[in-house]
N, C-alpha and C positions, 0 to 999 in steps of 0.2 A: 665305806662301801661306795662304789662308783655307780653313777646313774646309767641305767641301761634302758633305752626307749623300747627295745624289742621285748624285754620282760614286761614292761607296762602294757604293751599291745597284747601280749599273750594272756596276761591277767584279765584285760578288758574282754578279749574274745572268750575266755573261759567263763566269764560272768554273763555273757549274752546268751540269750535263748537259742536253742537249736532250731533250725527250720522245721524239723518234724514236730517239735512241741508247739511252735507258732501255728503250724497248719492245724494241729489238733485243737488248739484254743480257738482259732478262727471258726472252725467247724462247730464247736460248742456254742459259740456266740451266735452263729448263723442259725443253728437248729433250735436252740432253747433260750437264747438271750441270757446265757449263763454269766452272771455278774462276777463270780469268782474267777472264771476264765478271763473275763475282760480285765479284772484287776491285775492278774498276773501279766497279761499282755501290756497293760498300761505301765506297770512298774518297770518293765524291761525297756519298752520303746520310748516312753516320755523323756528320760534323760538323753537318749540317743538322738531323738528329734531335736530337743533343745540345743544340744551340742552342735548338731549340724546347722541349725539356724544361726547360732552365734558365729560359727565359722563362716557362714554366708553373709555376715554383716549385720544381722539383726541384734538389737539390744536384748538384754535378759528378759524384760517384760514382754516384748513382742515375741521372743522365742518361746516363752511359756504359753502365751496366747495361741500361737500356731500349733504347739504340741497338743494343747487341749482340743483345739478345733480339729486337728488331724485325727486324733484318737476318737473323738466323737463321731467323725465321719466313718472311721473303721467300725465302730459299734453299729452305725446305721447300715453300712454297706457290706458287712461281713458275708452276707449271702451272695455277693457278687464276686467274691474271690474264688479263683479256680487255680489249682496247681498247674494247669496247662499254661497259665500266663506267667509263670515264674515262681520264685520262692516268695514267702510272705513279706520278707523285708523289702524286696523290690516293689511289691504291690503297695505296701504301706508308704514307702518313701516316694512313690509316684503320686500318691494322694497329697503328701507333704509338699512336694514340688509344685503341684497344681495350685494348692492353696496359697503358697508363697507368691506365685506369679499373679494370682487374683488380687492378693493384698497389695503388691507393688503397683498393679494397674489402678487400683482404687486410690492409692496414696498419691500417685503422679497424675493429678488432674490436668495440669497445664505445664508445659515445658517450653521455654523460649527456643526459637529456631537457632541453629548454629549461625555464626557470624557471616558465613558466605551466602546465606539465603536471605533474600529481601523479604521484609515483613510488610511491604506495601501491597495492598490488594490489587488484583489485576483489573484493568479497565476494559478487558476484552468482554464482548457480549457473551452472554450465556447461550446454551443451545436453544432454549425456548425463544429468546429474543432474536436469534439468527433465523429461526423458522418463521417467526412472525414478520420479520423484515422481508424475507423472501416472498411470503404470501402477499404482503402489501405491494411489493415491486411487481409481482406478476399481475395483480389486480390493476395496478396503475398502467402497466403496459397494455393490457387488454382494453382499458378505458380509452387510452390515447388512439387506439385503432379506429374508434368510431368518429374521430374528428376528420373533417375534410382537410386536404393538404395545406390550404392557406391558413386555417386556424391552428393546425398542428405546428406550423412554422413559427407563428408568433408566440405560442406557448413555449416551445423549445428555446427560442431566443430569450424570452423573459425568465423562465425558471431554470433552464440548464446553463445558459451563458450569463445570466444575471443582468441582462440589459434593461435599461429603463425604456418606457414607451417612446420617448423622443429619439433614443438611439435606434430602436427597432424601425421607427418611421424613416430615419435617415438611411439605414442599411437597406431596407426594402424599397425605398423611394416611394413611400405611401404617405398619404395624409395621416396625421396623428389620430384623427377621428376614426379612420378606417382601422387602424391598429387597435384602438380601444374597443371598437365594435366587434372585431374578430375575437378579442380576448373575452369580452362579455359573452358572446355566443358559445365560445369554447367552454367557458366556465359553467354556463347553464347546462351544457351536455354532460360535463364531467362531474358536476356537483352531486347527483344521486350516487354515482359510482365512488366518488371520493368520500362521501359520508359513511360508506361501508367500512372504510379504512380506519375510522376513528374508534 
């Protein structure tokens, strides 16, 4: 006798529960928590779910666990089934699919990035740091406005251009004592405002 896959499929279909019977069983479970109705549903769907899970790549133990979990969910959620949402098999296998996705998510806690992605953390400032910098810059600009022009000039040469006091003295053709005096006076005016930035 030759192997006929279509005969095997027809035999399997003949053994599976009709949608009408499945609807009736789900209704009994929803209304009365009928255990015999659940047993009938379980005996029909458990092997189908397990087979589906194995074909999806699960090992036998995981497939058994998911079948048990899915049918327990059917027991608890039978009242949520509505024929408007499709036939019972579609509804049950939607539960199975969702449980499978949840399990995959739980099992895949960490995955390495693909080769083309750098795993080096970014050195870019975060949004909160950028806002903080902008606030400090605004405060500093406001503080500099209170300085007389001659004090502002020495502060800019010292802090923005990085010149030493002797270089500022040469550039402005001022005695070094005058440069230091202007820096000290500017610092005294700026200090209360700069302290707010810390």
